[in-house]
C-alpha positions as CSV (number, residue, x, y, z in Angstrom):
1,M,84.8,6.2,15.8
2,H,82.2,9.0,14.1
3,R,82.1,7.8,10.5
4,L,80.3,8.8,6.9
5,P,77.8,6.6,5.2
6,Y,79.2,8.1,1.8
7,E,82.7,7.3,2.6
8,N,83.6,6.2,-0.7
9,I,81.9,9.1,-2.4
10,V,84.5,11.2,-0.3
11,K,87.2,8.8,-1.3
12,M,86.5,8.8,-4.9
13,M,87.0,12.7,-5.0
14,M,90.1,12.4,-3.2
15,F,92.2,10.1,-5.6
16,R,90.9,12.5,-8.1
17,K,92.6,15.1,-6.3
18,E,89.5,17.4,-6.0
19,H,90.0,20.5,-3.7
20,P,88.6,20.4,-0.1
21,A,86.3,22.9,-0.6
22,D,85.1,21.5,-3.4
23,I,84.5,18.2,-2.1
24,I,82.3,20.0,0.5
25,I,80.1,21.7,-1.9
26,R,79.4,18.2,-4.1
27,L,78.4,16.5,-1.0
28,R,75.9,19.6,-0.6
29,E,74.4,19.2,-4.2
30,M,73.6,15.7,-3.7
31,D,71.9,16.4,-0.7
32,L,73.9,14.1,1.4
33,A,73.9,15.1,5.3
34,L,76.9,17.2,6.4
35,P,77.4,16.3,9.9
36,K,79.2,19.3,12.0
37,D,82.9,17.7,12.0
38,I,82.8,17.2,8.2
39,V,85.3,18.7,7.8
40,N,87.2,17.0,10.4
41,L,86.0,13.7,8.9
42,C,87.1,14.1,5.5
43,K,90.7,15.0,6.8
44,D,90.7,11.8,8.7
45,V,89.7,10.1,5.4
46,Y,92.8,11.9,3.6
47,N,95.1,10.9,6.2
48,E,94.3,7.4,6.4
49,L,94.0,7.3,2.2
50,E,97.7,9.3,1.9
51,R,99.1,7.3,4.4
52,Q,98.3,4.0,2.3
53,N,99.4,5.5,-0.8
54,P,102.4,8.1,-0.4
55,E,103.6,8.1,-4.0
56,Y,100.3,8.5,-5.7
57,F,99.7,11.5,-3.1
58,S,103.1,13.2,-3.7
59,N,102.4,13.1,-7.5
60,K,100.2,16.3,-7.8
61,R,99.8,15.6,-12.0
62,N,98.2,12.2,-11.9
63,K,94.9,11.8,-11.1
64,V,94.0,8.5,-11.9
65,P,95.3,5.9,-9.4
66,D,96.3,2.3,-10.4
67,E,93.3,0.1,-11.0
68,E,94.4,-2.2,-7.8
69,V,94.1,0.8,-5.7
70,L,90.1,1.3,-6.7
71,L,89.8,-2.5,-6.3
72,G,91.4,-2.6,-3.2
73,Q,89.1,0.5,-1.8
74,N,85.8,-1.2,-3.8
75,I,85.4,1.9,-5.5
76,Y,86.3,1.1,-9.1
77,G,83.0,1.4,-10.7
78,L,82.2,4.5,-8.8
79,F,85.1,6.7,-9.6
80,Y,84.9,5.3,-13.4
81,S,81.1,5.8,-14.1
82,Y,81.1,9.2,-12.0
83,Y,84.1,11.0,-14.2
84,E,83.0,9.0,-17.1
85,L,86.8,7.2,-17.8
86,P,87.5,4.8,-20.3
87,Y,87.7,1.8,-18.4
88,N,89.1,-2.0,-18.3
89,P,86.3,-4.0,-20.3
90,D,87.3,-7.0,-17.6
91,H,85.7,-4.7,-14.7
92,R,82.8,-3.9,-16.6
93,H,80.3,-5.5,-13.8
94,L,81.5,-3.4,-11.2
95,L,79.9,-0.2,-13.1
96,N,76.4,-1.7,-12.9
97,G,73.9,-0.2,-11.0
98,Y,75.2,3.4,-10.9
99,A,72.5,4.6,-13.2
100,G,69.7,3.1,-10.9
101,A,71.8,4.2,-7.9
102,L,71.7,7.8,-9.0
103,R,67.9,7.8,-9.8
104,I,67.5,6.8,-6.4
105,L,69.9,9.5,-5.0
106,E,67.4,11.9,-6.7
107,D,64.2,11.0,-5.7
108,P,64.2,11.9,-2.0
109,K,61.0,9.3,-1.3
110,M,62.7,6.3,-2.8
111,R,66.1,7.8,-0.7
112,R,64.5,8.0,2.0
113,A,62.6,4.0,1.6
114,V,66.0,2.6,0.9
115,Q,68.0,4.0,3.7
116,A,65.3,3.5,6.3
117,M,65.1,-0.2,5.1
118,A,69.0,-0.5,5.2
119,L,68.4,0.4,8.9
120,A,65.8,-2.3,9.5
121,K,67.8,-4.5,8.3
122,I,65.8,-5.4,5.4
123,T,67.7,-7.6,2.8
124,D,68.5,-5.9,-0.9
125,E,66.5,-8.2,-2.7
126,E,63.5,-7.8,-0.2
127,T,63.9,-3.7,-1.1
128,E,64.0,-3.9,-4.4
129,L,61.2,-6.3,-4.6
130,M,58.8,-3.9,-2.6
131,L,59.7,-1.2,-4.4
132,N,59.3,-2.5,-7.8
133,A,55.8,-4.0,-6.5
134,R,54.7,-0.9,-5.0
135,Y,55.7,1.6,-7.5
136,D,55.9,-0.3,-10.7
137,L,59.5,0.6,-10.7
138,N,62.0,-1.5,-12.3
139,Y,65.2,-1.3,-10.0
140,G,67.3,-3.9,-10.2
141,P,68.9,-5.9,-7.4
142,E,72.3,-4.4,-8.8
143,D,70.5,-0.7,-8.4
144,I,70.2,-1.3,-4.5
145,I,73.5,-2.9,-3.9
146,F,75.6,-0.4,-5.7
147,Y,73.4,2.7,-3.4
148,L,74.1,1.1,-0.6
149,E,77.5,0.7,-1.2
150,N,78.3,3.7,-2.2
151,F,75.7,6.2,-0.9
152,F,74.4,5.0,2.1
153,N,76.9,2.4,4.0
154,V,75.8,1.2,7.2
155,K,76.2,-2.6,7.6
156,K,78.7,-2.5,10.1
157,W,77.7,0.6,12.0
158,R,77.4,0.2,15.9
159,L,74.2,1.8,17.6
160,P,76.3,4.8,18.9
161,Q,77.2,5.4,15.2
162,L,73.5,4.9,14.2
163,R,72.5,7.4,16.9
164,D,74.7,9.9,15.4
165,L,73.6,9.3,11.8
166,V,69.9,10.1,13.0
167,E,70.7,13.2,15.0
168,E,73.0,14.4,12.1
169,E,69.8,14.1,9.8
170,T,68.6,17.6,8.9
171,D,65.3,16.2,6.9
172,E,62.7,15.5,10.0
173,S,60.9,12.7,7.8
174,F,64.7,11.1,6.6
175,S,65.3,10.7,10.9
176,T,61.7,9.7,11.7
177,M,62.0,6.7,9.4
178,Y,65.0,6.2,10.8
179,L,63.9,5.9,14.5
180,L,61.4,3.4,13.2
181,A,63.8,1.5,11.5
182,L,66.1,1.2,14.5
183,K,62.9,-0.2,16.8
184,G,62.5,-3.0,15.0
185,D,59.2,-2.5,14.0
186,K,59.7,-3.6,10.0
187,G,55.7,-4.0,9.2
188,Y,54.8,-0.3,10.5
189,L,57.9,0.9,9.2
190,L,56.4,-0.6,5.9
191,W,53.3,1.2,6.2
192,K,54.7,4.6,7.1
193,L,57.0,4.4,4.2
194,G,53.9,3.6,1.7
195,L,55.1,0.5,1.0
196,S,52.0,-2.0,2.4
197,P,52.0,-4.5,-0.5
198,N,47.9,-4.7,-2.0
199,R,49.4,-8.2,-3.2
200,S,50.3,-11.1,-1.1
201,Y,54.1,-12.1,-0.6
202,Q,53.6,-14.6,-2.9
203,E,52.1,-13.2,-5.6
204,M,55.0,-10.6,-5.5
205,L,57.6,-12.9,-5.5
206,Q,55.7,-15.0,-8.4
207,D,56.0,-12.0,-10.5
208,M,59.2,-11.7,-9.8
209,M,60.3,-15.0,-10.6
210,N,58.3,-14.6,-14.2
211,D,60.2,-11.6,-15.1
212,S,63.2,-13.1,-14.2
213,F,63.1,-16.5,-16.4
214,Y,61.5,-14.6,-19.1
215,L,64.7,-11.7,-19.4
216,F,67.0,-15.5,-18.7
217,K,65.0,-16.6,-22.0
218,E,65.2,-13.7,-24.2
219,N,69.1,-13.0,-23.3
220,S,70.0,-16.5,-24.1
221,K,69.7,-16.0,-27.7
222,S,72.9,-14.2,-28.7
223,G,75.9,-12.3,-28.2
224,K,78.5,-13.2,-25.2
225,A,77.6,-9.9,-23.5
226,D,73.6,-11.6,-23.5
227,H,74.7,-14.6,-22.5
228,D,76.3,-13.5,-19.4
229,L,73.1,-11.4,-18.5
230,A,71.1,-14.7,-19.3
231,Y,72.9,-16.3,-16.6
232,K,72.7,-13.7,-14.2
233,W,68.8,-13.6,-14.9
234,S,68.7,-17.3,-14.5
235,Q,70.3,-17.3,-10.6
236,V,67.8,-14.3,-9.8
237,A,65.0,-16.7,-10.8
238,L,66.5,-19.7,-8.7
239,K,67.0,-17.7,-6.0
240,V,62.9,-16.4,-5.9
241,A,61.8,-19.9,-6.6
242,E,63.5,-21.0,-3.4
243,K,61.9,-18.3,-1.6
244,L,58.7,-19.4,-2.9
245,E,59.0,-22.9,-1.8
246,R,60.2,-21.2,1.4
247,S,57.4,-19.1,1.6
248,D,54.7,-21.6,0.6
249,K,55.9,-24.4,3.0
250,E,55.6,-21.7,6.3
251,E,52.2,-20.8,5.0
252,S,51.6,-24.7,4.5
253,D,52.7,-25.5,7.8
254,A,50.8,-22.4,10.3
255,Q,47.6,-23.3,8.2
256,Q,47.9,-27.2,9.5
257,F,48.8,-26.0,12.5
258,F,46.1,-23.6,13.2
259,Q,43.2,-26.6,11.3
260,S,44.6,-28.9,14.1
261,I,43.7,-26.4,16.8
262,E,39.9,-25.9,15.7
263,F,39.9,-29.9,15.2
264,N,40.6,-30.0,19.1
265,L,38.2,-27.1,19.3
266,Q,36.0,-29.0,17.6
267,S,35.9,-32.0,19.7
268,P,32.7,-33.8,20.8
269,D,34.4,-34.2,24.3
270,A,34.3,-30.1,24.3
271,P,31.7,-28.9,27.0
272,K,28.5,-27.6,25.1
273,T,27.4,-25.2,28.0
274,I,29.2,-22.5,29.5
275,L,29.4,-22.3,33.1
276,K,29.8,-19.7,35.8
277,A,32.6,-19.6,38.6
278,E,29.7,-19.9,41.0
279,D,28.4,-23.0,39.4
280,L,31.2,-24.8,40.6
281,G,30.2,-24.5,44.1
282,D,32.8,-26.0,46.7
283,D,34.2,-28.0,43.3
284,L,36.4,-24.5,42.2
285,P,39.6,-25.7,41.3
286,E,42.8,-23.9,42.3
287,F,44.8,-22.8,39.3
288,N,48.5,-23.0,39.7
289,L,51.2,-21.4,37.2
290,K,53.8,-23.6,36.6
291,T,57.2,-23.2,35.3
292,K,58.2,-23.9,31.7
293,G,59.5,-27.3,32.9
294,E,56.4,-28.5,34.7
295,Q,54.0,-28.1,31.6
296,E,51.9,-31.1,31.0
297,D,52.0,-32.3,27.4
298,I,49.6,-31.3,25.1
299,P,48.2,-34.0,22.9
300,V,49.5,-33.6,19.4
301,V,46.8,-33.6,16.8
302,D,47.8,-35.7,13.4
303,P,47.8,-32.5,10.6
304,E,46.6,-35.5,8.5
305,K,43.2,-35.8,9.8
306,A,42.6,-32.2,10.5
307,E,40.1,-30.6,8.0
308,S,41.3,-30.2,4.5
309,G,41.8,-26.6,3.2
310,T,45.3,-25.7,2.6
311,T,46.1,-24.1,-0.5
312,K,49.2,-25.4,-2.3
313,F,51.7,-23.3,-4.7
314,K,50.5,-23.9,-8.2
315,G,53.3,-21.4,-9.7
316,L,56.4,-21.9,-12.0
317,K,59.2,-24.1,-10.7
318,A,62.8,-23.5,-12.1
319,S,64.9,-26.0,-12.2
320,K,68.5,-25.8,-12.1
321,N,68.9,-26.8,-15.9
322,M,66.7,-23.7,-17.1
323,E,66.1,-24.1,-21.0
324,T,64.8,-21.5,-23.4
């Protein structure tokens, strides 16, 4: 089934009962890619919404649906933010990320990067980290999440739908990055996007955790709203700390592994003279390739006996009971 990555935008305008022609104009103003059958796709969305909410759409004057309807469609924050309407304070958190999402939408370079990284299955957290580290920006995780939920939601799309998306993209620079993303070469994609970091992954994680920790401290001093924000930053700091520990452990294991290999190569039993095949004469052995199940056991070298050289991570380590 053909779908729109910005279906939430279309739903939002339909619940506001905007004229179909005006919806198309607004989508063009947002510089969103419009497929050839955009009119039919919008009709399909409208028919589904009308089927689910017959009373609301039969009342021509009412242009604000019940909260439950917008919450059920997952567009509450989008609807009230876009139309700048008074909202229920209990749902304030659903509006978080709207301003940042608009910044991404209005910056073609950022929009292309976020969308291509989403197609490459790069997580929201990693996307935020890389953009902020490379361009010294201040996007928050809620900005990336809000954008990908409302302006480029392709999480559950299958390959045929993704192919349609590439074909419908009118900007060649976007479609080129989409193709790289779908091929799965994340490293090459990030390099083409100009996001190859100048610092190590661990250094970027360390900076992010430091920022989260100090934002937690600042917001934990006064006010209920600040306390809620402090809790959010404490959770971010903990998640980054866990990622740092995993990353450091993986790096340490890799170094120990390669040190073990180097230890074997430097063992006194290794021949110091390089022989040529003709030097072996009639004693030239036959090399038979073995299947996976027939491979001989390779002796394991105790990492403790390998040469030391592993650098341990010496950064901050957040605990679950963070104190100011």
